[in-house]
TIDO-566357 format. One record per residue (C-alpha): x, y, z; residue in one letter; residue number from 1. Coordinates in nm, 2 decimals. Example, Ala and Ser with C-alpha at 12.3 -4.5 7.8 and 13.67 -1.06 7.14 Angstrom:
<dovos>
<xx=1.23 | yy=-0.45 | zz=0.78 | res=A | n=1> .
<xx=1.37 | yy=-0.11 | zz=0.71 | res=S | n=2> .
</dovos>
This chain:
<dovos>
<xx=0.94 | yy=-13.72 | zz=-8.62 | res=M | n=1> .
<xx=1.13 | yy=-14.03 | zz=-8.44 | res=Y | n=2> .
<xx=0.98 | yy=-14.32 | zz=-8.27 | res=F | n=3> .
<xx=1.16 | yy=-14.61 | zz=-8.08 | res=R | n=4> .
<xx=0.91 | yy=-14.90 | zz=-8.17 | res=I | n=5> .
<xx=1.19 | yy=-15.19 | zz=-8.12 | res=G | n=6> .
<xx=1.14 | yy=-15.52 | zz=-8.33 | res=K | n=7> .
<xx=0.81 | yy=-15.46 | zz=-8.49 | res=V | n=8> .
<xx=0.94 | yy=-15.22 | zz=-8.69 | res=S | n=9> .
<xx=1.18 | yy=-15.49 | zz=-8.87 | res=K | n=10> .
<xx=0.83 | yy=-15.65 | zz=-8.96 | res=L | n=11> .
<xx=0.67 | yy=-15.30 | zz=-9.12 | res=I | n=12> .
<xx=1.02 | yy=-15.19 | zz=-9.27 | res=F | n=13> .
<xx=1.24 | yy=-15.51 | zz=-9.37 | res=P | n=14> .
<xx=1.57 | yy=-15.49 | zz=-9.51 | res=G | n=15> .
<xx=1.65 | yy=-15.15 | zz=-9.28 | res=Y | n=16> .
<xx=1.92 | yy=-15.16 | zz=-9.02 | res=G | n=17> .
<xx=1.82 | yy=-15.13 | zz=-8.66 | res=F | n=18> .
<xx=1.97 | yy=-14.96 | zz=-8.34 | res=C | n=19> .
<xx=2.12 | yy=-15.25 | zz=-8.18 | res=K | n=20> .
<xx=1.97 | yy=-15.16 | zz=-7.81 | res=K | n=21> .
<xx=1.61 | yy=-15.10 | zz=-7.91 | res=C | n=22> .
<xx=1.59 | yy=-15.26 | zz=-8.24 | res=N | n=23> .
<xx=1.40 | yy=-14.97 | zz=-8.42 | res=T | n=24> .
<xx=1.50 | yy=-14.95 | zz=-8.78 | res=T | n=25> .
<xx=1.71 | yy=-14.66 | zz=-8.86 | res=W | n=26> .
<xx=1.42 | yy=-14.47 | zz=-9.08 | res=N | n=27> .
<xx=1.23 | yy=-14.40 | zz=-8.76 | res=L | n=28> .
<xx=1.52 | yy=-14.30 | zz=-8.50 | res=V | n=29> .
<xx=1.82 | yy=-14.05 | zz=-8.55 | res=R | n=30> .
<xx=2.13 | yy=-14.23 | zz=-8.60 | res=I | n=31> .
<xx=2.45 | yy=-14.17 | zz=-8.32 | res=K | n=32> .
<xx=2.77 | yy=-14.19 | zz=-8.55 | res=D | n=33> .
<xx=3.09 | yy=-14.21 | zz=-8.40 | res=V | n=34> .
<xx=3.41 | yy=-14.16 | zz=-8.62 | res=A | n=35> .
<xx=3.70 | yy=-14.45 | zz=-8.61 | res=Y | n=36> .
<xx=3.90 | yy=-14.27 | zz=-8.85 | res=S | n=37> .
<xx=3.89 | yy=-13.90 | zz=-9.04 | res=E | n=38> .
<xx=3.72 | yy=-14.09 | zz=-9.31 | res=D | n=39> .
<xx=3.49 | yy=-14.33 | zz=-9.16 | res=G | n=40> .
<xx=3.24 | yy=-14.37 | zz=-8.90 | res=G | n=41> .
<xx=2.98 | yy=-14.60 | zz=-8.79 | res=C | n=42> .
<xx=2.65 | yy=-14.63 | zz=-8.57 | res=F | n=43> .
<xx=2.49 | yy=-14.85 | zz=-8.40 | res=H | n=44> .
<xx=2.32 | yy=-14.68 | zz=-8.13 | res=L | n=45> .
<xx=1.98 | yy=-14.44 | zz=-8.22 | res=C | n=46> .
<xx=2.05 | yy=-14.08 | zz=-8.02 | res=E | n=47> .
<xx=1.81 | yy=-14.19 | zz=-7.73 | res=K | n=48> .
<xx=1.98 | yy=-14.55 | zz=-7.66 | res=C | n=49> .
<xx=2.30 | yy=-14.35 | zz=-7.67 | res=W | n=50> .
<xx=2.19 | yy=-14.12 | zz=-7.42 | res=K | n=51> .
<xx=2.04 | yy=-14.39 | zz=-7.21 | res=E | n=52> .
<xx=2.35 | yy=-14.57 | zz=-7.21 | res=S | n=53> .
<xx=2.61 | yy=-14.59 | zz=-6.99 | res=S | n=54> .
<xx=2.98 | yy=-14.54 | zz=-7.13 | res=Q | n=55> .
<xx=3.05 | yy=-14.89 | zz=-7.09 | res=E | n=56> .
<xx=2.72 | yy=-15.01 | zz=-7.26 | res=E | n=57> .
<xx=2.81 | yy=-14.80 | zz=-7.56 | res=R | n=58> .
<xx=3.16 | yy=-14.92 | zz=-7.60 | res=I | n=59> .
<xx=3.02 | yy=-15.27 | zz=-7.60 | res=E | n=60> .
<xx=2.76 | yy=-15.18 | zz=-7.84 | res=Y | n=61> .
<xx=2.98 | yy=-15.06 | zz=-8.08 | res=Y | n=62> .
<xx=3.28 | yy=-15.31 | zz=-8.05 | res=L | n=63> .
<xx=3.07 | yy=-15.61 | zz=-8.06 | res=S | n=64> .
<xx=3.06 | yy=-15.56 | zz=-8.44 | res=T | n=65> .
<xx=3.35 | yy=-15.33 | zz=-8.49 | res=E | n=66> .
<xx=3.62 | yy=-15.52 | zz=-8.33 | res=R | n=67> .
<xx=3.60 | yy=-15.76 | zz=-8.63 | res=Y | n=68> .
<xx=3.59 | yy=-15.49 | zz=-8.89 | res=R | n=69> .
<xx=3.86 | yy=-15.27 | zz=-8.76 | res=R | n=70> .
<xx=4.24 | yy=-15.21 | zz=-8.72 | res=S | n=71> .
<xx=4.37 | yy=-15.17 | zz=-8.38 | res=K | n=72> .
<xx=4.40 | yy=-14.80 | zz=-8.47 | res=T | n=73> .
<xx=4.06 | yy=-14.76 | zz=-8.60 | res=E | n=74> .
<xx=3.91 | yy=-14.92 | zz=-8.24 | res=I | n=75> .
<xx=4.15 | yy=-14.69 | zz=-8.02 | res=E | n=76> .
<xx=4.00 | yy=-14.38 | zz=-8.21 | res=T | n=77> .
<xx=3.65 | yy=-14.54 | zz=-8.16 | res=L | n=78> .
<xx=3.65 | yy=-14.63 | zz=-7.79 | res=I | n=79> .
<xx=3.84 | yy=-14.24 | zz=-7.77 | res=K | n=80> .
<xx=3.57 | yy=-14.10 | zz=-7.96 | res=N | n=81> .
<xx=3.27 | yy=-14.27 | zz=-7.76 | res=I | n=82> .
<xx=3.46 | yy=-14.15 | zz=-7.42 | res=V | n=83> .
<xx=3.47 | yy=-13.83 | zz=-7.53 | res=S | n=84> .
<xx=3.11 | yy=-13.75 | zz=-7.63 | res=H | n=85> .
</dovos>
């Protein structure tokens, strides 16, 4: 069972990563993984927040971190995969 409880989850479960939109820790929600290459992917939104977000919002949440970590090709693949979901 999965619950979005927001920032309070960070206090209850310190050290866990969290959804960038609802701030609920990953142990309480399902991740939405998006590939940036054949060998890798990333997750910045939970499935519920993914479904509630527009394409533009999804791209911004994922690029807010990944634009500094990935190559141009990986960023292009990431955006393509966000748009195709």
